[in-house]
C-alpha positions as CSV (number, residue, x, y, z in Angstrom):
1,X,39.9,117.2,84.3
2,X,41.7,113.9,83.5
3,X,43.0,115.1,80.4
4,X,44.5,118.3,81.8
5,X,47.9,118.9,80.9
6,X,50.7,118.8,83.3
7,X,52.3,122.3,84.2
8,X,55.8,123.0,82.8
9,X,58.0,126.2,83.6
10,X,60.4,126.9,80.6
11,X,63.5,129.2,81.3
12,X,64.3,130.8,77.9
13,X,67.9,131.7,77.8
14,X,68.7,135.3,76.9
15,X,71.2,135.9,74.6
16,X,70.8,132.9,72.4
17,X,70.6,132.1,69.0
18,X,72.0,134.4,66.0
19,X,75.2,136.4,66.7
20,X,76.4,139.4,64.8
21,X,78.9,137.3,62.7
22,X,76.3,134.8,61.7
23,X,73.6,137.5,61.0
24,X,76.3,139.3,58.7
25,X,77.4,136.0,56.9
26,X,73.6,135.3,56.2
27,X,73.0,138.7,54.7
28,X,76.0,138.6,52.5
29,X,74.6,135.6,50.8
30,X,71.1,137.1,50.7
31,X,72.3,140.6,49.5
32,X,74.6,138.9,46.8
33,X,71.4,137.0,45.6
34,X,69.7,140.2,45.3
35,X,72.4,142.1,43.4
36,X,73.8,139.4,41.2
37,X,71.0,137.0,41.0
38,X,71.3,133.1,41.3
39,X,73.3,131.2,41.5
40,X,75.7,132.4,44.1
41,X,78.3,130.0,45.2
42,X,79.2,129.4,48.7
43,X,82.1,127.4,49.8
44,X,81.3,125.3,53.0
45,X,78.2,125.8,55.0
46,X,77.8,129.6,55.4
47,X,77.2,128.8,59.1
48,X,76.6,125.5,60.6
49,X,72.7,125.1,60.6
50,X,71.0,122.9,58.2
51,X,67.9,124.9,58.3
52,X,69.9,128.2,57.2
53,X,71.5,126.4,54.5
54,X,68.3,124.7,53.1
55,X,66.7,128.3,53.2
56,X,69.4,129.7,51.3
57,X,69.3,127.0,49.0
58,X,65.8,127.8,48.0
59,X,66.9,131.3,47.1
60,X,69.5,130.2,44.7
61,X,72.7,129.7,46.7
62,X,74.9,126.7,45.7
63,X,77.0,125.2,48.4
64,X,80.5,123.2,47.6
65,X,83.0,122.1,49.6
66,X,86.0,123.2,47.3
67,X,86.2,126.0,44.6
68,X,87.2,123.1,42.1
69,X,83.2,122.0,42.2
70,X,82.6,125.7,40.8
71,X,82.2,126.3,36.8
72,X,83.9,129.0,35.2
73,X,81.5,132.0,36.3
74,X,81.3,135.4,36.9
75,X,78.8,135.0,39.8
76,X,80.0,135.6,43.5
77,X,81.7,133.0,45.4
78,X,81.4,133.5,49.1
79,X,83.6,132.1,51.9
80,X,81.8,130.9,55.1
81,X,81.7,132.7,58.4
82,X,84.3,130.4,59.8
83,X,87.4,131.6,57.6
84,X,89.4,130.0,55.2
85,X,93.4,129.4,54.8
86,X,95.2,131.9,52.7
87,X,95.4,129.3,49.7
88,X,91.6,129.6,49.2
89,X,91.4,133.2,48.1
90,X,94.7,132.8,46.3
91,X,93.0,130.1,44.3
92,X,89.9,132.0,43.7
93,X,92.1,135.0,42.4
94,X,94.0,132.6,40.1
95,X,90.8,131.3,38.7
96,X,89.5,134.8,38.4
97,X,86.4,134.2,40.5
98,X,84.6,137.1,42.1
99,X,84.7,136.4,45.8
100,X,83.3,137.9,49.0
101,X,84.5,137.0,52.2
102,X,81.8,136.5,55.1
103,X,84.4,135.3,57.7
104,X,83.2,136.8,61.0
105,X,85.5,139.7,62.0
106,X,86.1,138.1,65.3
107,X,87.8,135.1,63.5
108,X,89.6,137.6,61.3
109,X,90.8,139.2,64.2
110,X,92.4,135.8,65.5
111,X,94.0,135.5,61.9
112,X,95.7,138.8,62.2
113,X,96.9,138.1,65.8
114,X,98.5,134.9,64.4
115,X,100.2,136.8,61.6
116,X,101.5,139.4,64.1
117,X,102.9,136.7,66.3
118,X,104.7,135.0,63.4
119,X,106.3,138.1,61.8
120,X,107.6,138.9,65.5
121,X,109.2,135.5,65.3
122,X,106.9,133.6,67.9
123,X,105.9,130.1,67.3
124,X,102.2,130.1,67.5
125,X,99.9,127.5,69.6
126,X,96.1,127.4,68.5
127,X,93.8,126.4,71.3
128,X,91.0,124.5,69.3
129,X,89.6,121.4,67.8
130,X,91.1,119.4,65.1
131,X,89.5,119.5,61.8
132,X,87.0,122.4,62.6
133,X,86.7,124.9,59.7
134,X,87.6,127.7,62.0
135,X,90.8,125.9,63.1
136,X,91.6,124.8,59.5
137,X,91.4,128.7,58.2
138,X,93.5,130.1,61.2
139,X,96.2,127.5,60.7
140,X,96.0,128.4,57.0
141,X,97.2,131.6,57.8
142,X,100.7,130.9,58.4
143,X,103.5,128.6,56.6
144,X,103.1,125.1,57.5
145,X,104.8,123.9,60.8
146,X,104.4,127.6,62.1
147,X,101.0,126.6,64.1
148,X,100.8,123.9,66.5
149,X,97.4,122.8,67.6
150,X,96.6,122.5,71.2
151,X,93.2,120.3,72.0
152,X,93.8,119.4,75.7
153,X,96.0,119.9,78.9
154,X,97.6,116.5,78.0
155,X,98.6,118.3,74.6
156,X,100.4,121.0,76.6
157,X,102.5,118.3,78.7
158,X,103.4,116.4,75.3
159,X,104.3,119.6,73.7
160,X,108.1,119.8,72.4
161,X,108.4,123.5,71.2
162,X,110.6,124.7,68.5
163,X,114.1,125.1,70.3
164,X,115.0,128.8,71.0
165,X,111.7,130.3,69.8
166,X,109.3,132.3,71.9
167,X,105.8,131.1,72.1
168,X,102.2,132.8,71.7
169,X,99.0,131.3,71.8
170,X,95.5,132.2,70.4
171,X,92.3,130.3,70.6
172,X,89.3,129.0,68.5
173,X,86.4,131.6,69.0
174,X,83.9,129.2,69.9
175,X,85.3,127.1,72.7
176,X,84.0,126.4,76.4
177,X,85.3,129.3,78.4
178,X,86.4,126.5,81.2
179,X,88.2,124.3,79.0
180,X,90.2,127.0,77.5
181,X,90.8,128.3,80.8
182,X,92.3,125.2,81.9
183,X,94.6,124.8,78.9
184,X,95.8,128.2,79.2
185,X,96.7,127.8,82.9
186,X,98.7,124.8,81.9
187,X,100.6,126.5,79.1
188,X,101.3,129.7,81.5
189,X,102.5,127.1,84.2
190,X,104.9,125.3,81.7
191,X,106.0,128.5,79.8
192,X,105.6,131.4,82.0
193,X,106.9,133.8,79.1
194,X,104.0,132.7,76.6
195,X,102.7,135.5,74.9
196,X,98.8,135.9,75.3
197,X,96.3,137.6,73.1
198,X,95.8,141.2,73.5
199,X,92.3,140.8,74.1
200,X,90.1,137.5,74.7
201,X,89.8,135.3,71.5
202,X,86.5,133.6,72.6
203,X,83.8,135.7,70.9
204,X,81.5,137.9,73.0
205,X,78.6,135.6,71.8
206,X,80.1,132.4,72.9
207,X,80.5,133.9,76.4
208,X,77.3,135.3,76.7
209,X,75.4,132.1,75.6
210,X,77.7,130.0,78.1
211,X,77.0,132.1,80.9
212,X,73.4,132.4,80.1
213,X,73.3,128.7,80.2
214,X,75.5,128.5,83.4
215,X,72.7,130.6,85.2
216,X,69.8,128.4,84.1
217,X,71.2,124.8,84.1
218,X,71.1,124.4,88.0
219,X,67.6,125.6,88.3
220,X,66.0,123.1,85.7
221,X,65.3,119.4,85.4
222,X,66.5,119.3,81.6
223,X,68.1,121.6,79.0
224,X,67.4,122.0,75.4
225,X,70.3,123.3,73.2
226,X,69.0,124.1,69.4
227,X,71.7,123.8,67.1
228,X,73.7,121.6,64.7
229,X,75.9,118.6,65.7
230,X,78.8,120.1,63.8
231,X,78.6,123.4,65.5
232,X,81.3,123.8,68.1
233,X,79.4,126.6,70.1
234,X,76.3,124.6,70.2
235,X,78.2,121.6,71.5
236,X,79.8,123.8,74.2
237,X,76.6,124.7,75.5
238,X,75.3,121.3,76.0
239,X,78.4,120.4,77.9
240,X,78.2,123.5,79.8
241,X,75.0,122.6,81.0
242,X,76.0,119.2,82.0
243,X,79.0,120.5,84.1
244,X,76.7,122.9,85.8
245,X,74.5,120.1,87.2
246,X,71.6,119.9,84.7
247,X,70.5,116.2,84.9
248,X,69.8,116.1,81.3
249,X,71.1,118.4,78.6
250,X,70.6,117.9,74.6
251,X,71.5,119.1,71.5
252,X,68.7,118.9,68.8
253,X,68.3,120.5,65.3
254,X,64.4,120.6,65.1
255,X,61.6,120.0,67.6
256,X,60.7,116.7,65.9
257,X,64.3,115.2,67.2
258,X,63.1,115.8,70.9
259,X,62.7,112.4,73.0
260,X,59.6,112.7,75.0
261,X,60.7,109.6,77.1
262,X,63.6,111.8,78.4
263,X,61.5,114.7,79.3
264,X,58.6,113.0,80.7
265,X,57.6,114.2,84.2
266,X,60.0,117.0,84.4
267,X,58.7,120.6,85.9
268,X,61.4,123.0,84.6
269,X,63.1,123.0,81.3
270,X,65.8,125.4,79.8
271,X,65.8,126.2,76.4
272,X,68.9,128.0,74.7
273,X,70.3,128.1,71.0
274,X,73.7,128.1,69.5
275,X,74.9,131.1,67.5
276,X,74.0,129.8,64.3
277,X,70.2,128.6,65.0
278,X,67.3,131.2,64.1
279,X,64.9,131.8,66.8
280,X,61.9,130.5,65.0
281,X,63.3,127.0,65.8
282,X,63.3,127.9,69.3
283,X,59.7,128.8,69.0
284,X,59.3,125.4,67.3
285,X,60.8,123.7,70.4
286,X,58.4,125.8,72.7
287,X,55.4,124.9,70.7
288,X,56.2,121.0,70.7
289,X,56.3,121.6,74.5
290,X,53.2,123.3,74.6
291,X,51.3,120.6,72.9
292,X,52.1,118.3,75.9
293,X,52.3,120.7,78.7
294,X,50.6,123.8,80.2
295,X,53.8,125.9,80.0
296,X,54.7,129.2,81.4
297,X,57.7,130.7,79.8
298,X,60.2,133.0,81.6
299,X,63.1,134.6,80.0
300,X,66.4,134.8,82.0
301,X,68.6,137.4,80.5
302,X,72.1,137.6,81.6
303,X,73.6,140.2,78.9
304,X,72.3,142.7,76.3
305,X,74.0,142.3,72.8
306,X,74.0,145.4,70.7
307,X,77.1,144.3,68.4
308,X,76.6,144.8,64.7
309,X,79.5,144.3,61.8
310,X,79.9,145.8,58.6
311,X,78.9,144.3,55.4
312,X,81.4,144.2,52.5
313,X,81.5,147.4,50.6
314,X,80.4,146.1,47.6
315,X,76.9,145.0,49.2
316,X,76.4,147.9,51.6
317,X,74.2,149.9,49.1
318,X,72.0,146.8,48.4
319,X,71.2,146.3,52.1
320,X,67.8,147.3,53.3
321,X,67.4,149.8,56.2
322,X,68.3,147.5,59.3
323,X,65.5,146.3,61.3
324,X,65.0,147.0,65.1
325,X,67.0,143.8,65.9
326,X,69.4,144.1,63.0
327,X,68.5,140.6,61.6
328,X,66.9,139.5,58.4
329,X,64.1,136.9,59.0
330,X,64.5,133.7,57.0
331,X,61.9,132.1,54.8
332,X,60.3,128.9,56.0
333,X,62.6,125.9,54.8
334,X,61.3,122.6,53.2
335,X,61.0,119.9,55.6
């Protein structure tokens, strides 16, 4: 038939999408709304995904950038999954705001690690991206000047550490494994006695999603990452695909952002999603390809994930029994 759709094979990365920390953070907002009613205030985007944020707004969550935007209230104030400087909960206590901490436990691990290094007399080097909420939160665990941010290998060469003070490093949890490896090698070459983390700081979900992309990228003509432009782990997935040899790698928030001129004539396409992107947005992208192509979907699994994190004690008795996946579905958000 003249109007028959061209064939297209989609390689669907697994794992992809929500990680345990993101799932926990969203549950904290939803359960707080169930227990305390609306409004529930959230400082910063709970996770970096506009669809998730808009869905929670519809339920009664009010998102603010700073606590001074919140009126005097007995309603809960929730800190985002990225973590916050120590000054933020201190400010909440000073204003008698009831607050819940949705910081990912793996980010909290980095916070505690930095504090231990500081107590033991080390100057802390944080490998990360300036301005990212997680970096702001981690640097804010220690006094000003106690942490130096390292973004590139060039920063290592230019570093002038405090004289006579031993060095330790830690990392943002959502970085590229390859980028971080190069920076760590440069640090160890210049400072052989630098103290490393006891356990890898880059989180399991970031690692797993990057490994899945590395597996798929050389086998496809183009790859779509579903995620937000301000999501560090989503941006890293796009970069990993490019470095692994994928000719076209794009980051989009919704299927409507697909540039079909770039995907014309392709025979094999990969799809993945950042750790803050719900799987229904991946389904939306697959459906968009299905409108134009006769698709065959193949899942490429490189790891299994079964990690879950405990909810804050005050919300555990509100939680429903966990589903088989441990994830609570989000309602459709307004367009």
